[in-house]
N, C-alpha and C positions, 0 to 999 in steps of 0.2 A: 639485345633487348630482352627483358625478362617478361615472362607470361604473367599478367595480372591475376589470372585465375578466373573462376566463373564470375559472371556479373552478380552483384548483390542487389537485392531489392530492399528498399526501405519501407518499413511499415509506418503508417501514420502514428503520430505521437499518442493518439487516444487508444492505440492498441499495444503500446509498450507497457509491460507489467510494472516496471519501476515508476513510470510517470503516473499511471493510473492510481497505484497504491499510495504514492506520495501525495497526490491530490486528496485522496480519502483521508489520510492522516492529517493533512493541513486543515481540511474542513472541520474535522472533529476537534482539533486543537484550537482553531479559531472560535468555534462554538463555546468551548469551555473557558478559554482565557478572555474572550470578549464579554461574555455574560458574567462569569465569575460569581456564581450564586452562593456566597458565603453566609447569607442570612437565612437561607432555607435549610431547615434541619430535617433529617430523616433518621429516625432511630437514635437521636442525640448526636448525630454526626453531620457535619456540613455536607450539602449536596455536591459541592465541588470535590470533596474527598471521594465520594461515591463515584463521581464521573471520572476522576483520575484512576480509581481502581478498575473501573470498566475499561479505561484506556489501556491499562497494562495488558489485560486479556486481548484487547484489540490489536496491540502490537504483536502478540504471539500469533493470533489468527492471520494478520497481514503477513507475517514471516512465513507461515505455512502456505498461504495462498501464493505468495511470490515464488517459493520453491516449486510448488506444483505447476504453476503457470509457466515458469521458465523451462522446467523439464519437459513439459508438453511441447513448447516451441522448439526446443532442441531436438526432440524426437521427430517432429514434423520436418525440420530442416535436414536431419540425417536421412529420413525416408525419401526426400525429394532429390537427393544427390545421386 
């Protein structure tokens, strides 16, 4: 019989970085695509264009947050072993 290794503990889904950041991304996308403010202009450009531009920077921020969060969790797991 093989040793299964140390018991693993599961974190609740609300503490998983991928799940939390996916929900944030879906909420922002739902806001932009459900509302779709094409008639509102800011500086001669449609508001939806500005929101999508902000969304690009949001993706970058979410990527950095995800990397930072998972590295922190990995360090905590390594320290507890």
